[in-house]
C-alpha positions in Angstrom: 0.0 0.0 0.0 1.3 3.4 -0.9 1.8 6.1 1.7 2.4 9.9 1.5 0.0 10.3 -1.5 -1.0 13.9 -2.1 -2.2 14.4 -5.6 -6.0 14.9 -6.0 -8.2 13.8 -8.8 -11.8 14.7 -9.3 -14.1 13.3 -12.1 -16.3 16.2 -13.0 -18.3 14.7 -15.9 -19.0 11.2 -17.2 -20.2 10.7 -20.8 -23.5 9.0 -20.9 -22.8 6.9 -24.0 -19.2 5.8 -23.3 -16.6 5.6 -20.5 -15.1 9.0 -21.4 -14.8 11.4 -18.5 -13.6 14.9 -17.8 -11.7 15.6 -14.6 -9.3 17.8 -12.7 -5.9 16.6 -11.5 -4.3 18.7 -8.8 -0.5 18.6 -8.5 2.1 20.7 -6.6 2.8 22.5 -9.9 -0.7 23.3 -11.0 -4.2 22.0 -11.9 -4.5 19.8 -15.0 -7.8 19.4 -16.9 -8.3 15.9 -18.2 -8.2 14.3 -20.8 -4.7 15.7 -21.2 -1.9 15.1 -23.7 1.6 15.5 -22.2 4.4 16.6 -24.6 7.5 14.5 -24.3 10.6 16.2 -23.1 12.9 13.2 -22.9 16.2 14.9 -22.1 14.8 17.9 -20.2 13.4 19.6 -23.2 10.6 19.1 -25.7 12.6 18.9 -29.0 12.7 22.2 -31.0 10.1 23.9 -28.7 10.9 26.7 -26.3 9.4 26.7 -22.8 7.6 30.0 -23.6 5.9 28.4 -26.6 4.9 25.4 -24.5 3.3 27.6 -22.0 1.9 30.5 -23.9 1.0 29.1 -27.3 0.6 25.3 -26.8 -0.6 25.7 -23.2 0.7 22.4 -22.0 0.0 22.0 -18.3 2.4 19.1 -17.9 5.4 17.6 -19.8 7.5 14.5 -19.5 11.1 13.8 -18.6 12.9 10.5 -18.8 14.8 8.8 -16.0 17.1 6.9 -18.2 18.2 9.8 -20.3 18.4 12.4 -17.5 20.4 9.9 -15.4 23.0 9.6 -18.1 23.0 13.3 -19.1 23.2 15.8 -17.4 23.4 13.4 -14.5 21.7 13.3 -11.1 24.4 15.3 -9.3 23.8 18.3 -11.6 20.0 18.1 -11.1 20.3 17.9 -7.4 22.7 20.9 -7.3 20.3 23.1 -9.2 17.3 22.0 -7.3 15.6 19.5 -9.7 14.4 19.4 -13.3 11.9 22.3 -12.8 14.7 24.6 -11.9 17.1 23.2 -14.6 14.8 23.7 -17.5 12.8 26.7 -16.2 9.5 24.8 -16.3 7.1 25.8 -13.4 4.3 23.5 -14.3 3.9 19.8 -13.7 6.4 17.1 -14.8 6.0 13.3 -15.1 9.0 11.1 -15.4 9.0 7.7 -17.2 11.0 5.3 -15.1 13.3 4.3 -18.0 11.8 0.8 -18.3 10.9 1.3 -22.0 14.3 2.6 -22.8 15.9 -0.4 -21.2 13.4 -2.6 -23.2 14.6 -0.8 -26.4 18.3 -1.7 -25.6 17.5 -5.5 -26.1 21.0 -6.3 -27.3 22.7 -4.3 -24.6 20.9 -5.3 -21.4 20.4 -8.2 -19.0 17.3 -8.5 -16.9 17.2 -10.4 -13.6 15.2 -10.3 -10.3 17.7 -7.8 -8.8 17.3 -5.2 -11.6 18.4 -4.4 -15.1 22.0 -4.2 -16.3 22.5 -2.2 -19.4 25.1 -0.4 -21.5 24.7 3.3 -22.3 23.7 4.1 -25.8 26.1 7.1 -25.6 29.5 5.5 -24.7 28.9 1.8 -23.9 29.5 2.3 -20.2 27.8 -0.3 -17.9 25.0 0.7 -15.5 22.6 -1.1 -13.2 19.0 0.0 -12.4 17.3 -1.5 -9.4 13.7 -0.5 -8.6 15.1 1.3 -5.5 17.6 3.2 -7.6 15.0 4.2 -10.1 12.8 5.7 -7.3 15.8 7.5 -5.9 16.7 9.0 -9.4 13.1 10.2 -9.8 13.2 11.8 -6.3 16.3 13.7 -7.5 14.7 14.7 -10.7 11.8 16.1 -8.7 9.0 14.9 -10.9 5.4 15.6 -9.7 4.5 12.1 -10.9 7.0 9.2 -10.7 6.5 5.9 -12.6 7.2 2.4 -11.4 10.2 0.5 -12.9 8.8 -2.2 -15.2 9.7 -4.5 -18.0 7.9 -3.6 -21.2 7.7 -6.9 -23.2 7.2 -6.9 -27.0 3.6 -6.8 -28.3 4.2 -10.2 -30.0 5.6 -12.0 -27.0 4.2 -15.5 -26.3 2.2 -16.2 -23.2 5.0 -17.8 -21.2 7.3 -14.8 -21.8 4.6 -12.3 -21.0 3.8 -14.1 -17.8 7.4 -14.2 -16.6 7.7 -10.5 -17.6 4.7 -9.6 -15.5 6.1 -11.5 -12.5 9.3 -9.5 -12.8 7.3 -6.2 -13.1 5.2 -7.1 -10.1 8.3 -8.0 -8.0 9.9 -4.7 -9.0 6.7 -2.8 -8.2 6.7 -4.1 -4.6 10.3 -2.8 -4.1 9.4 0.5 -5.8 6.6 1.0 -3.3 8.7 0.2 -0.3 11.4 2.7 -1.5 8.8 5.4 -2.2 7.2 4.9 1.2 10.6 5.1 3.0 12.0 8.2 1.2 11.0 11.8 1.1 10.8 14.5 -1.6 14.0 16.6 -2.0 12.6 20.0 -3.0 9.8 20.9 -0.6 6.8 19.6 -2.5 5.1 16.2 -2.6 5.5 13.7 -5.4 3.1 11.0 -6.5 3.8 7.4 -7.7 2.0 5.5 -10.5 2.2 1.7 -10.9 2.1 0.3 -14.4 -0.3 -2.4 -15.6 1.6 -4.9 -17.9 0.5 -8.3 -19.3 1.0 -7.9 -23.1 -2.1 -8.8 -25.1 -3.4 -11.5 -22.8 -6.6 -10.6 -21.0 -6.0 -12.8 -17.9 -2.6 -11.3 -17.4 -3.9 -7.8 -17.8 -6.7 -8.5 -15.4 -4.4 -10.0 -12.8 -2.1 -7.0 -13.1 -4.9 -4.5 -12.9 -6.5 -6.2 -9.8 -3.1 -6.1 -8.0 -2.6 -2.5 -8.8 -6.1 -1.4 -7.9 -5.4 -2.6 -4.4 -2.4 -0.4 -4.0 -4.4 2.8 -3.8 -1.9 4.9 -5.8 -2.7 8.5 -6.8 -3.1 7.2 -10.3 -2.4 4.2 -12.5 -0.8 3.7 -15.8 -1.3 1.2 -18.7 2.0 0.3 -20.3 3.2 -2.2 -22.9 0.8 -1.2 -25.7 1.6 0.3 -29.1 4.7 -1.9 -29.1 3.8 -4.1 -32.1 0.4 -5.5 -31.3 -2.6 -5.0 -33.5 -4.5 -1.8 -32.8 -7.7 -3.6 -32.0 -5.8 -5.7 -29.4 -4.6 -2.4 -27.8 -8.2 -1.2 -27.5 -9.3 -4.6 -26.1 -6.6 -4.5 -23.4 -7.6 -0.9 -22.4 -11.2 -2.1 -21.9 -10.1 -5.1 -19.8 -7.9 -2.9 -17.6 -10.3 0.0 -17.2 -13.0 -2.4 -16.1 -10.9 -2.9 -13.0 -8.8 0.2 -12.3 -10.4 2.6 -9.8 -12.8 5.0 -11.3 -11.8 7.8 -8.9 -8.1 7.8 -10.0 -6.6 9.0 -13.3 -5.6 6.4 -15.9 -2.5 7.1 -18.0 -2.0 5.3 -21.3 1.8 5.3 -21.9 3.3 6.1 -25.3 0.1 6.3 -27.3 -0.3 7.5 -30.0 -2.1 8.8 -33.2 -4.9 11.4 -32.9 -7.4 8.6 -33.6 -5.8 6.4 -30.9 -6.3 9.2 -28.4 -10.0 9.6 -29.1 -10.6 5.8 -29.0 -8.8 5.6 -25.7 -10.7 8.5 -24.2 -13.9 6.8 -25.2 -12.7 3.8 -23.2 -12.0 5.8 -20.1 -8.3 7.0 -20.4 -7.4 10.4 -18.9 -3.7 11.0 -19.7 -1.5 10.4 -22.7 2.0 11.0 -24.0 3.7 10.2 -27.3 6.7 11.4 -29.3 4.6 11.2 -32.5 3.6 14.9 -32.8 7.2 16.1 -32.5 9.0 13.2 -34.2 6.6 13.2 -37.2 6.7 17.0 -37.3 10.4 16.9 -37.7 9.9 14.6 -40.6 7.4 17.0 -42.3 4.1 15.4 -41.3 1.4 17.7 -39.9 -1.8 16.6 -38.1 -4.9 18.7 -38.6 -8.6 18.2 -37.8 -9.2 17.3 -41.5 -6.4 14.8 -41.8 -2.6 14.7 -42.2 -0.4 16.6 -44.5 3.1 15.6 -45.8 4.9 18.9 -46.2 7.6 17.3 -48.3 5.0 16.8 -51.1 5.4 19.0 -54.2 1.7 19.9 -54.0 2.6 22.4 -51.3 5.4 24.1 -53.2 3.3 27.0 -54.4 0.5 26.9 -52.0 0.7 30.3 -50.3 -2.3 29.8 -48.0 -1.8 29.6 -44.2 -0.5 26.3 -42.8 -3.8 25.9 -41.0 -6.3 28.8 -41.3 -8.3 27.3 -38.4 -5.2 26.4 -36.5 -4.4 26.5 -32.8 -1.0 28.1 -32.8 0.5 31.4 -34.0 2.6 29.5 -36.5 -0.5 28.2 -38.3 -1.5 31.7 -39.6 1.9 33.3 -39.6 3.5 31.0 -42.2 2.3 29.5 -45.5 2.3 25.9 -46.6 4.8 26.9 -49.4 7.2 28.4 -46.9 7.1 25.4 -44.5 7.5 23.1 -47.5 10.6 25.0 -48.4 12.0 24.9 -44.9 11.4 21.2 -44.6 13.0 20.4 -48.0 16.2 22.4 -47.2 16.3 21.0 -43.7 16.2 24.4 -42.0 15.8 24.1 -38.2 12.9 26.6 -38.2 10.9 24.1 -40.3 11.3 21.5 -37.6 10.3 24.0 -35.0 7.1 25.2 -36.8 6.0 21.6 -37.5 6.6 20.6 -33.9 4.7 23.6 -32.5 1.8 23.0 -34.8 1.5 19.3 -34.0 1.7 19.8 -30.3 -0.9 22.6 -30.4 -3.2 20.4 -32.4 -2.8 17.4 -29.9 -3.6 19.7 -27.0 -6.5 21.2 -28.9 -7.9 17.7 -29.6 -8.0 16.6 -26.0 -9.4 19.9 -24.8 -12.1 19.6 -27.5 -12.8 16.1 -26.4 -13.2 17.4 -22.8 -15.7 20.1 -24.0 -17.8 17.5 -25.8 -17.8 15.2 -22.8 -19.1 18.1 -20.7 -21.6 19.0 -23.4 -22.9 15.5 -23.6 -22.3 14.8 -27.3 -18.8 13.3 -27.1 -19.6 10.0 -29.0 -21.2 11.8 -32.0 -18.3 14.3 -32.2 -15.7 11.6 -31.8 -17.1 9.5 -34.6 -17.0 12.4 -37.0 -13.5 13.4 -35.9 -12.2 9.9 -36.5 -13.4 10.0 -40.1 -11.8 13.3 -40.7 -8.5 12.5 -39.0 -8.1 9.4 -41.2 -7.8 11.6 -44.4 -4.6 12.2 -46.3 -4.6 15.8 -47.5 
């Protein structure tokens, strides 16, 4: 059982036709309206986006940092000396830190997993490191995240049942140790931190159910659903969300990790998810793909070369009306940094608009009808 929990969550509206809900999440660094999308700032920064733009234009109430990357660079000593990540990157709103479990998963050829923890080699210089559940909690205490994540193993989406079961056993063993460490340590910077367990179990309903039941009994401030969008069919992902959300407490926020496309977000909101993160809006933006309410645009295509209309006349960011499609096409083609910045700002502003719009329609009572129409539009290629 978790102790020292402080974050508050209130469900304000429940959709009458689905499991979608609108809520308020209260952290030490601000109040967050849900559903919410959290821009990913893996290494202490959201790539190509300034803090001022994140706050004033995109209006993100919370961003992510990553335990694995921040541990390697700049290092925990630097973060402790400055007073935590909020001070280091000048971000005075909420921060959530991923525990690094997914990064360790992605280093399949350079890591060894055992009951004690995960041994891995740095992707930077090949140096050897060892993460225990206790160490991961300590690192997140030093980072100063408002929401800390459990250390878990993220098994592949195509893992067989035996492997998935063994992986879940390891994750649950590590979770118990994480909780003990969290309960027996204190925040470093004068404000409370929350801890979210992660439901694993691959694509197997009985494993997911077992994991969700165990986690529901912990009484954490919130709960996460991990190990999805890692190679399994999309319909399987939706099925697992439904299985898990049947069990996870309704009075606690549910966080779907690392997902996904705009359509994925709407489908998951309909199934009762409150929080999201994904690198897609910034990564795809840097590759020239823009998300809009009418579908996606590939700004590398020649069709935009002499289109002098605004990037998005109905857009949600200052860049949408300031610059033309032709200009952004030019910047992307010549690989100018400004092009990556414009596309990233646009996509993040769109993702934040999408979840805020979902919230409005949940409160209005017509979410399902609105969502179905949006899914059709979002699937277009412009």
